[in-house]
N, C-alpha and C positions, 0 to 999 in steps of 0.2 A: 087869802085864798089858800086852800090846801095845796102844797107843792105837788102832791100826787096827782091832783086834778090838772095842774099845769103840765105835768109830764104826759098825761093822757091826751091833751088837746092836740099836740103835734102828731102823736101816734095815730089818733083817730083820723086826722087829715091825710096822713100818709096812706092809711088803710083805704080811705075813700078814693084817693088818687090812684092807688094801685088797682082798685076794682073797676075804675072807669075804663071804658073800651078804648079811649084814645090816650090813655095815660102813658103807655110805653113809647108811643110815637112822639109825644110831647117831650118826654124825658130825654129821649135820644137826641132830639133836635136842639135842646137847650144846652147839652154838654159842651159844645165848642165855645158858646158864649160865656159859660161859667169859667172855663179855663182862661179866656181872655180877661175876664174881670179879675180873676185871681192874679194873673200876671201883672195887670195894671196896678192892682192894689199893693203888690209886693215890691214892684220895681222901684218906686220912689224911695223907699226906705233902705234899699240895698247899699252896701258899702262898695265903693269902686275898688277894683283889683289893680294893683300896681303892674305896669308893663313888665313883661319877662325879657330879660337880656338875652339876645341870641348871638352866639359867637360862631363864625365860620372857621372850620378847620380843613385845610387841604394837605393831603399827604399822598405822595406817589406810591403806588402798589406794584410790586413785581409779579408778573404773570408766571405761572409754572412753565417750564420748558416742555414744548410739545414735540414728541419724537415722531419723525416722519415714518409712516408705515413702510416696511421693506417691500419692494416690488415683488410680486409673485412671479417666479420664473417657471412655473409649471407649464409644460407643453400640452397642447391639445389640438385636435383636428377640427377644421371647419370646412364646410362644403358650400359650393355656389354653382348653380346651373349657368351654363354659357348661353348668353343671349345674342341675338343677331347684332353684328357690329361690334361685339366685345373684342378688346385687345387683351393680351396677357397682363399688361401693366394695369389696365383698368380693373380686371378681375382680381388681381392681387390686392390692390388698394381697397376694393370692396370687401375683401375678406379680412381686412385689418392689417395687412402687411405694410410696413413703412415704405415710403417712396424710395429711400436710399437702398434699403434691402432689396426691393423689387427690381430696381435698375441694375444693382450689382449682380443679381441672379440672372437676369435676362442676358447680360453681356458675358457671363462666365459659364452658362449652362453647358453641360457636357453632351448635348444633343443638338441636332441640326435645327435651324429656324423652322423648317417645314414641320417637324414633329411638334413644335411648340404652337403651331397654328391650330387652335381648338375650333371645333365646329359647333354651331348652334345646336343645343339639345344635350351636349356632353356635360359632364359634371367635373369640376376641378376641386380636388381636396388638398388642403395645405396644413402643415403642422407648424403652429406658431405659439407664442406666449403673449402675455398681456402687454409686453413692450412692442409687439409687432415684429419681433424677430422671426425670420423664416428658417425652418429647419428641414422641410421636406415637402415634396409635391407628388401627387399621383393622379393619373387620369387615363381614361380609355380614348384612344385616337384611331382614326382610320389610316391604314397604310395604302399604298398604291393599288393593291388588289381589292380594296374594299373590306379587308379583314380588320377586326378590332385588335389593337395592341395596347397592353397595359404598360404605360410609361411610369417608372418609379425612380425619382431623383431624390437623393438624400445628402445632407451636409455632414461631412466628416472632417472635424477640425475647421480649417478655413477653405476647404475644397468641396466642390460639388461632384458627386459621383452618381452615374446612372447604374441601376441594378443590373448585374450580369448573372444572377443566380435565380433559379426557380423560386418565386415567392411562396411563402407558406400560406395556404388558404384553408378555410373551413366551409363546410356545406351545412345549411340548416333547411328545415322544411317551413315554408310559408303557407298559410291557409287564407282562402278568400271565400266569402259567401255573399252573393249579391242578388237583389231582386230588381228586375228590369222595370224602370219607370218610363223610359222613352225608347231606348234602343239598347241592344246588347253591347255594342261597341262603347257607347257612352257610359253604361253602368260599369263595365270592366275598367275603362280608363279612369273613372272617378274613384274606383277602389284601388287604383295603383297597380293593376295587373300589367306586367311588361308586355310590350307590343308583340314580341316573339311568341309569348304564351297565348295571346289572343288569337294570333294567326294559327298556331298549332291546334288550338281547341277546335276551330272550324274544320281543319283537315282530319282530325281524329274521327269526328262524327260525320264526315262527308257522305259516307254510304248509308247513313241512317236518316239524317235530316239536314236541312240548310239552316245553320245557326242564325243567319241573318233574318230568318222568318220568326224568331222568337219575339213574343209580344209582352205588353205590360202585365205584370203579375207572375211571369215565369221566373224561375230561380236557377242559378248556376253556382256550383260548389267546386272549388279547386284546391288541390294540394300540390305544390311544386317546390323545386329546389332553388335556393338562392346561394350564390357563392360569395363568401365574405373574405376580404383582405384587410387585416388589422381591424376587424370589427365593422367594416363598412361594406355594403353590397356593391359588387363590381360586375356581376353577370348573373344570368338566369340559367339554371340547369334544366333537368327534365321535368315535364309535367307528369307527376307520379299518379295522380288520380283525378277524375273529373266526373261530375254528375250534372245532368240537365233535367229539370222538372218543368213540364208544360202540360197544363190541365191534369188529367189522370195518368199521363204517361211519364216515364222517366227512363233515362239511359245512363249507364255507367261505363267508364273506361279505366283500365289499370295498366300501368307500364310494367313490362317485364324485360329485363336485360338478358339477352342471349349470351353475351360475353362482356368484356370490359369496354368494348367500342360500339356496340349496337344493341338495339332492342325494338320492341313493337308493342302495340296496344291490343288488349283483349277485354272481353266482357267478363262479368262475374263468374261465368262458367268456364273461362279459359278459351273461348272461341275468338278468332281474329276479327277485329272490327273493320279492317280495310283489306281490299283485295290487292291493291297496289298495281304497279306496272306488270305486264306479262313477262318481261325479260329483265335480266340483270346486265349492266353495261359490259362487264367482263366476266366471262364464264368461269365458274369454279374458282373464283378469287376470294380471298378473305379480306375483311375490312381491317386495315392496319392502323388507321387513326380515325376516331369518331368525331362527331359533331360536338362542339363546345369549346371551353377554355383549354388550351394546350400550350405547353412550353415549346417555343420554336427552337429547334436544334441549331439553326444557323444564326439567327438574330439574337439569341439568348434573351428572349422576352416572352411574357405570357400573352398569348394571342387567342382571340376568339376564332376558332377554326370553324368556318361557316359551311363546311361540307364534310365529306368523308373521303378517305384515301383507300384505294384498292392496291394491295401488293401484287404486282404482276411484272413479268419480264418485258424488256423492251421489244417492241414489234407485235405484241399481243393485240388482236383486233378489238376495237371498241365499237359496240353496237348501240343503236337507239333502243332504249328500253320500252318505248311506246311511240305511236305515230306522232309525227310532228313536222315542222318546217324549219329549215336552217335559218336562224335569225341573224347569226354572224359567224364569220370564220376569220380570226385575227391572230396577230402575234403580239404579246405583251411582255414587258420586262420581268414581271413577277410570275405570271401564269404560263409564259411561253406560248406555244401553239394552243389556242383555245377555241372551242366550238360551243355555241349556245343554240339550243333547240327550243322552239316555241310549241307547246303542246295544246294550249288553249289561251283564251284571253287573259287568264289569271296565272297559269302554270308554265314555268320554263325550267330547263335544266342546263347545266354548264359542265364542260369536260376540259380539263387543263393538263398541261405538261406533255401534250402529244408529241411524238417524234415526227409525225407528218399527218396531213389530212388525207381523206379519201379523195383521189384525184377527180372522180366523176361529179363531185358535189360542189356547189357554190351557194352563195347567199340567195335564199328564196326557194332552194330545192326542197321537194317533199320527200320524206323518208317514212318507211314503215317500221314497225317494231321488228328488231333483228337485223336491220340494214347496217352495214359497216359505215361509220362516220369518220374513223381515224384509227391511229395505232398508238399504243402506250409508249411513252418516252420519258425524258428527263429534262425537257427544255424549260427555260425560265429559272426561277429560284427553286431548286429542287435538290434533295440529298441523294437521289437515285431514281431509277425507273419506277414509276407508279402512276395511277390515274387518280386525279382529284376531281370529284363530282359534287356539284351543288344543285339544290332544288330551291326555286324561289316562287313564292306565292304573292302576287301583287308587288313584286320587287323585294319582298322580305325573305331572307334566307331561312329555311326550315330544315329540320333533320331529315335527310333522304331516307334513312333506314326506317323511319316511322311514318313517312308521308307517301313515298313513291315506290319503294322497293317491294317485291313480293314478300308477304308476311308468312313465315313458316309456322306450321302447327307445333304444338307443345308435345314433347315426349312424356312418358309416364313420370320420369324423374323431374322434368321441368314443370309438369302440371302440379306435382306435390309442392315444389318450391313456390310456384305461383300462388297456390291456395293459401299457404302460410303468409305470404307477403300481402296478398289482396285482403285478407281478413283484417289485418292491422289498418290498412288504408281505408277499408270500408267503415271501420269504426270511427275514423276521423271524419268521413263524409256524414255518417249518422249524427255525430256530435254537431256538425254544422247544420244539419237538417233540423235538429231539435231546437236550435237557437232561433227565435222568431224575428231577429233583426239582422241587418247586413253586417258582415264582419270583414274588416280589413286589418289583419294583424300586421303590426310594424315589425320589420326584421330587426 
């Protein structure tokens, strides 16, 4: 037979197999069997491989020396809010101060134990490093008069020293823009607006609207001062500008300082927003010390001055600036002879350091605006004869010069200065107005 014919036979078979519709399935299925067959066919004839000798080698290895990272001695400040039931020791430990350092400070602190009793809601700031060493503390505390005092204690060498010099502070502008979801109080609190600013806002617009009536969808914009000590906020300054939008109406208020100690609020045209009381407690007296953080000349500490002081000679009559009822007539170690008048369910005024009370009056007596309630003196903790006056709304101290006192009109010169200042503040309010979301700038 021709070998070419023999060669064509398997080719023809393969060709027919490839053309069959089940050919690829059959081929794929037979591949494993072909492999097994091949393995069986080859295995018997394979030559056995000689076992490989394995030798175990054990050799000790020296690890490279690991250098311990040097402890970071950088100092930094940490803050912790005071919670109900907190002790100073517990607060310090929570802030990362070692127990030994905390106990050492508590027993050697250069201030009285009463000063170290922090109240719930206050904030304790400490300067420490990664090892928990304590280098400084600062906090605002209440004194016996209810004023806020900034306590600054620093470590110098091995000794703790309380600050006796006026601390260097900075003032920045903080901005807030909130949209009311449930209530104004809740929206402002959630945005971190200080409580004194919230109360002040209601008093500024009291003659225009009741801010508690604002409803869902209304918006409030604020520009106010924050006082910083070593980069941390310690107090709130003046509310510089405010705007309220409700429906198609909106109101604006701008603060204008008459001098270094007092100021009032005006609308965009320079017209006073509040009428204030009809009388001033001391006639023709100037405000010698305003509301806010002040350095106390006797105690050598930064204090939150929660009222205003009138410079007046001893014996000058003090009159009720508005109708009211004598709520109390007492003598205190700090305020000396002090009278508190109740003008409404929310509003009260306080008058301190009196030389004596008006003899005809007692607790519960009704007084009219202009009635004498006492006389200027220097009782209590005082550097000289003057009247200290406070205004409280729902128990919260507010600036009397912008809340209760008669608001003076602006002179031509003052009006020009006010216009320049209000234009800048109005630009900040417009910027907040153009932002479609709530803004709570961090100081």
